[in-house]
C-alpha positions as CSV (number, residue, x, y, z in Angstrom):
1,M,0.0,0.0,0.0
2,S,1.2,3.5,-0.7
3,W,-0.1,4.9,2.6
4,P,0.7,4.2,6.2
5,V,-1.1,1.2,7.7
6,A,-0.8,0.3,11.4
7,S,-2.5,-2.1,13.8
8,G,-2.6,-2.8,17.5
9,T,-4.6,-3.8,20.5
10,F,-5.9,-1.4,23.1
11,A,-6.3,-2.7,26.6
12,L,-9.5,-1.7,28.2
13,G,-9.2,-3.4,31.6
14,D,-12.4,-4.8,33.1
15,L,-15.3,-3.4,31.1
16,E,-18.8,-3.3,32.6
17,V,-21.5,-3.7,29.9
18,E,-24.9,-2.0,30.0
19,S,-27.0,-5.2,30.2
20,G,-25.1,-6.5,33.2
21,G,-21.8,-8.3,33.5
22,T,-18.2,-7.5,32.9
23,L,-15.8,-8.1,30.1
24,R,-12.6,-9.2,32.0
25,D,-9.3,-7.8,30.7
26,A,-11.2,-6.5,27.6
27,R,-9.2,-5.7,24.5
28,L,-10.1,-3.8,21.4
29,A,-8.1,-4.6,18.2
30,W,-7.7,-1.8,15.7
31,Q,-6.2,-0.9,12.3
32,T,-5.5,2.5,10.9
33,H,-5.0,3.8,7.4
34,G,-3.4,7.2,6.6
35,T,-1.8,9.8,8.8
36,L,-3.4,11.7,11.7
37,A,-3.3,15.4,10.9
38,P,-1.4,17.7,13.3
39,T,-4.8,19.3,14.1
40,R,-6.1,15.8,14.8
41,D,-9.3,16.6,13.0
42,N,-9.2,14.2,10.0
43,V,-10.4,11.0,11.7
44,I,-12.9,8.7,10.1
45,L,-14.2,6.0,12.4
46,Y,-15.1,2.9,10.4
47,P,-16.5,0.1,12.6
48,C,-16.9,-3.5,11.5
49,S,-19.9,-5.3,10.1
50,Y,-21.3,-8.7,11.1
51,G,-18.5,-11.3,11.3
52,A,-16.0,-9.0,9.6
53,T,-12.5,-8.0,10.7
54,S,-10.6,-4.8,10.0
55,D,-8.7,-6.7,7.3
56,D,-12.0,-7.5,5.6
57,L,-12.9,-3.8,5.4
58,A,-9.7,-2.6,4.0
59,W,-10.8,-3.0,0.3
60,L,-12.9,0.1,0.6
61,I,-9.9,2.3,1.6
62,G,-7.6,3.8,-1.1
63,P,-6.8,7.1,-2.9
64,D,-9.5,6.3,-5.5
65,G,-11.7,4.4,-3.0
66,V,-14.6,5.4,-0.9
67,L,-12.4,6.6,1.9
68,D,-9.1,8.3,0.9
69,P,-6.3,7.5,3.3
70,T,-4.1,10.3,1.8
71,R,-6.7,12.8,3.2
72,W,-8.3,11.0,6.1
73,F,-7.0,9.0,9.1
74,V,-9.3,6.0,9.0
75,V,-9.6,4.1,12.3
76,V,-11.1,0.6,12.0
77,P,-12.0,-0.9,15.4
78,D,-12.7,-4.6,15.5
79,M,-16.1,-5.3,17.0
80,F,-16.4,-7.5,20.1
81,S,-16.8,-11.2,19.1
82,N,-15.2,-10.9,15.7
83,G,-12.2,-13.0,16.8
84,R,-9.8,-10.0,17.0
85,S,-11.2,-8.0,19.9
86,S,-12.5,-9.7,23.1
87,S,-14.8,-12.5,21.8
88,A,-17.4,-14.9,23.2
89,A,-15.7,-17.9,21.7
90,D,-12.5,-17.2,23.7
91,D,-14.1,-16.2,27.1
92,A,-16.2,-18.6,29.1
93,D,-17.4,-15.6,31.2
94,F,-18.3,-13.4,28.2
95,P,-21.5,-11.4,29.1
96,A,-24.8,-12.7,27.8
97,L,-25.3,-9.5,25.8
98,V,-22.7,-6.9,24.6
99,T,-24.5,-4.1,22.8
100,M,-23.6,-1.7,20.1
101,A,-23.4,1.0,22.7
102,D,-20.8,-1.1,24.6
103,N,-18.8,-1.4,21.5
104,V,-19.0,2.4,20.8
105,R,-18.0,3.3,24.4
106,A,-14.9,1.1,24.0
107,Q,-14.1,2.7,20.6
108,H,-14.5,6.1,22.2
109,R,-11.8,5.2,24.7
110,L,-9.6,4.0,21.9
111,V,-10.0,7.3,20.0
112,T,-9.7,9.7,22.9
113,E,-7.2,7.9,25.1
114,H,-4.9,6.1,22.6
115,F,-5.1,8.5,19.7
116,D,-5.8,11.7,21.7
117,V,-8.6,12.8,19.3
118,A,-11.4,15.1,20.3
119,E,-13.3,15.3,17.0
120,I,-14.6,12.7,14.6
121,A,-14.8,14.1,11.0
122,C,-17.1,11.2,10.1
123,A,-18.4,7.9,11.5
124,Y,-18.9,5.6,8.5
125,G,-20.3,2.1,8.6
126,F,-22.0,-0.6,6.6
127,S,-24.7,-2.9,8.1
128,M,-23.8,-3.5,11.8
129,G,-21.0,-0.9,11.3
130,A,-23.7,1.5,10.2
131,G,-25.5,0.9,13.4
132,Q,-22.4,1.7,15.3
133,A,-21.9,4.9,13.3
134,Y,-25.5,5.9,14.2
135,H,-24.7,5.1,17.8
136,W,-21.6,7.3,17.6
137,A,-23.6,10.2,16.4
138,A,-26.3,9.8,19.1
139,M,-24.0,9.1,22.0
140,Y,-21.4,11.7,21.2
141,P,-23.2,14.5,19.4
142,D,-20.6,17.1,20.3
143,L,-17.8,14.9,18.9
144,V,-19.1,13.6,15.5
145,R,-19.4,16.1,12.6
146,R,-20.8,13.7,9.9
147,A,-22.1,10.2,9.8
148,V,-22.6,7.9,6.8
149,V,-25.1,5.0,7.4
150,V,-24.8,2.4,4.6
151,C,-27.5,-0.3,4.8
152,G,-28.2,0.3,8.4
153,S,-30.7,1.7,10.9
154,A,-31.0,3.5,14.2
155,R,-33.0,0.6,15.7
156,T,-33.2,-3.0,14.5
157,S,-36.7,-3.3,13.0
158,V,-39.1,-6.0,14.1
159,H,-38.8,-7.8,10.8
160,N,-35.0,-7.8,11.0
161,R,-35.3,-9.2,14.6
162,V,-37.4,-12.1,13.2
163,F,-34.6,-12.9,10.7
164,L,-32.0,-12.8,13.5
165,S,-34.2,-14.9,15.7
166,G,-34.2,-17.6,13.0
167,L,-30.4,-17.6,12.8
168,L,-30.1,-17.9,16.6
169,R,-32.6,-20.8,16.7
170,V,-30.6,-22.6,14.0
171,L,-27.5,-22.4,16.2
172,E,-29.4,-23.4,19.3
173,A,-30.8,-26.5,17.6
174,A,-27.3,-27.9,17.1
175,P,-26.5,-30.9,19.2
176,E,-23.2,-29.1,20.1
177,H,-25.1,-26.2,21.7
178,L,-24.7,-26.2,25.5
179,G,-27.0,-23.2,26.1
180,G,-26.6,-19.5,26.1
181,G,-24.6,-19.4,22.8
182,R,-21.9,-21.9,24.1
183,F,-20.9,-24.9,22.1
184,S,-19.0,-28.1,23.0
185,A,-17.5,-28.1,19.4
186,E,-18.0,-26.2,16.2
187,P,-21.5,-27.1,15.0
188,T,-20.6,-27.8,11.3
189,A,-24.1,-28.9,10.2
190,A,-25.8,-26.0,11.9
191,L,-23.3,-23.5,10.5
192,R,-24.1,-24.9,7.0
193,A,-27.8,-24.4,7.6
194,F,-27.1,-20.9,9.0
195,A,-25.2,-20.0,5.9
196,H,-28.0,-21.2,3.6
197,V,-30.6,-19.2,5.5
198,Y,-28.3,-16.1,5.4
199,A,-27.9,-16.4,1.6
200,G,-31.6,-16.0,1.1
201,W,-31.5,-12.7,2.9
202,G,-28.2,-11.2,2.0
203,L,-29.1,-10.8,-1.7
204,S,-32.4,-9.9,-3.3
205,Q,-35.0,-11.9,-5.1
206,D,-34.0,-9.9,-8.2
207,F,-30.4,-11.0,-7.8
208,Y,-31.3,-14.6,-7.9
209,R,-33.9,-14.2,-10.7
210,E,-31.3,-12.6,-12.9
211,R,-28.8,-15.4,-11.9
212,L,-26.1,-12.9,-11.1
213,F,-24.3,-15.5,-9.1
214,E,-23.4,-17.0,-12.5
215,T,-23.3,-14.0,-14.8
216,A,-21.6,-11.5,-12.5
217,L,-19.8,-13.7,-9.9
218,G,-18.8,-16.6,-12.2
219,A,-20.3,-19.5,-10.2
220,P,-21.0,-22.5,-12.4
221,D,-24.3,-23.2,-10.6
222,L,-26.4,-22.2,-7.5
223,D,-25.0,-25.0,-5.3
224,T,-21.5,-24.0,-5.9
225,F,-22.3,-20.3,-5.2
226,L,-24.0,-21.2,-1.9
227,Q,-21.0,-23.3,-0.9
228,T,-18.2,-21.0,-1.8
229,D,-19.7,-17.6,-1.0
230,W,-21.7,-18.6,2.1
231,V,-21.0,-21.9,3.7
232,D,-17.2,-21.6,3.3
233,S,-17.3,-18.0,4.4
234,F,-19.2,-18.6,7.6
235,A,-17.1,-21.7,8.4
236,R,-14.3,-19.2,9.1
237,N,-16.3,-17.8,12.0
238,R,-16.7,-19.6,15.3
239,A,-20.4,-20.2,16.2
240,A,-20.2,-18.6,19.7
241,N,-19.0,-15.3,18.0
242,L,-21.7,-15.5,15.4
243,Y,-24.3,-16.0,18.1
244,A,-23.0,-13.1,20.3
245,Q,-22.9,-10.7,17.4
246,A,-26.4,-11.7,16.3
247,L,-27.6,-10.7,19.7
248,T,-25.7,-7.4,19.4
249,W,-27.4,-6.8,16.1
250,Q,-30.8,-7.9,17.4
251,E,-30.8,-5.5,20.3
252,A,-29.3,-2.4,18.5
253,D,-31.2,0.8,19.4
254,I,-29.6,4.2,19.6
255,S,-32.4,5.2,22.1
256,R,-31.5,2.6,24.7
257,G,-30.4,4.1,28.0
258,A,-30.2,7.8,28.1
259,Y,-33.2,8.3,25.7
260,G,-35.4,5.8,27.5
261,G,-36.4,4.2,24.2
262,D,-37.6,7.4,22.6
263,L,-36.2,7.0,19.1
264,P,-37.4,10.3,17.7
265,A,-35.7,12.1,20.6
266,A,-32.5,10.2,20.1
267,L,-32.5,11.0,16.4
268,A,-33.3,14.7,17.1
269,A,-30.3,14.9,19.5
270,I,-27.8,14.1,16.7
271,E,-25.9,17.1,15.6
272,A,-23.9,15.4,12.9
273,A,-24.9,15.7,9.2
274,V,-26.2,12.1,8.5
275,L,-26.2,10.5,5.0
276,L,-28.5,7.5,4.8
277,L,-27.6,5.1,2.0
278,P,-29.9,2.1,2.0
279,S,-30.1,-0.4,-0.8
280,E,-33.4,-0.3,-2.7
281,T,-33.6,-4.1,-2.5
282,D,-32.1,-4.7,1.0
283,L,-34.2,-7.3,2.9
284,Y,-32.9,-6.4,6.3
285,F,-32.6,-2.6,6.4
286,R,-35.4,-1.3,4.3
287,V,-35.5,2.1,2.7
288,A,-38.7,2.7,4.6
289,D,-36.8,2.4,7.9
290,N,-34.5,5.3,6.9
291,E,-37.4,7.3,5.5
292,A,-39.0,7.1,8.9
293,E,-35.8,8.3,10.6
294,L,-35.1,11.2,8.2
295,P,-37.7,13.7,9.5
296,H,-36.3,13.5,13.0
297,L,-32.7,14.3,12.0
298,R,-31.6,17.9,12.1
299,H,-29.3,17.5,9.1
300,G,-30.0,14.4,7.1
301,R,-30.1,13.2,3.5
302,L,-31.5,10.0,2.0
303,A,-29.9,8.6,-1.1
304,P,-31.0,5.0,-1.8
305,I,-28.6,2.8,-3.8
306,P,-30.3,1.8,-7.1
307,S,-29.3,-1.8,-7.1
308,I,-30.7,-5.4,-7.3
309,W,-27.9,-6.7,-5.2
310,G,-29.8,-6.5,-1.9
311,H,-27.8,-5.9,1.2
312,R,-24.6,-6.5,-0.6
313,A,-25.0,-3.3,-2.5
314,G,-23.7,-1.5,0.6
315,S,-20.4,-3.5,0.4
316,P,-19.9,-3.5,-3.3
317,A,-16.3,-4.7,-3.7
318,T,-17.3,-6.7,-6.8
319,I,-20.1,-4.5,-8.0
320,P,-18.7,-1.7,-10.2
321,D,-21.9,0.4,-10.6
322,D,-22.8,0.2,-6.9
323,L,-19.2,1.0,-5.9
324,A,-19.2,4.0,-8.2
325,F,-22.5,5.3,-6.7
326,L,-21.2,4.8,-3.1
327,T,-17.9,6.4,-3.8
328,R,-19.5,9.4,-5.5
329,Q,-22.1,9.9,-2.7
330,V,-19.7,9.5,0.2
331,R,-16.9,11.7,-1.2
332,A,-19.4,14.5,-2.0
333,W,-20.8,14.2,1.6
334,L,-17.4,14.4,3.1
335,D,-16.7,17.5,1.0
336,S,-19.9,19.2,1.8
């Protein structure tokens, strides 16, 4: 790479979580791209999505990419239970629920204590990362100048929760499941079923109708696509981590805690300029969810991604048209 890249682990000590319990000797892994300006005002905070690590997110960063590391100092914190930061699969005493707010509080410590930064130029995220970006804007309104929410929402919708409930029940049905998201061994058959369920939601009906898994992605047939793109991908994650992060996703809500569940109030408290970029065909995070949020934001803009790639339109590493749209929208927003 032609720009500085660094990584490390930030020790958080014993971290109490909002639902009860403590993350013992908590650690937050991180990666940075670019150079922190002398004025320390060029930080973009880019949290991880479901099951992803900071390495998985690096494709989006580049001089011609969505986030330009020659201009911005991009901080990518690894979400709890992604295998890099403190994770359920590695800790028998991992709390029953670690929320997005718990992740963001830990990230805030990383940014303010380790990097000595007092301003976030932008919180950017896709999917669960978008939820964390929304939490940043709501929890630290004086700190965050802009937010970009790509295929995400301020609160996980009821329909989205039903999808996640199905994934959790698949993992719980495994004979290896000991209860509470703990497993005696990796549940291979359950993870295969989990991946097949996920494949039906991660991409739209139109994607499958057009057989883009063959024409755009080069799979010889549907079975091969499901195996290589979904089963093999999820097999790299440990079941306890997938379970824990699904709970984090399911319970995401920027109005928890200080706002007493009042979502309009939480949205109205955001001072950042918020760009909402849902996919027109996303099955999890519907355009309608962002449309309902928009009137409560002080400074918001909605720009749906015109795509048949469903949720994947928000992470378009292999989708040139969607990538061009995303790059154009985000760069214009950062310049505004």
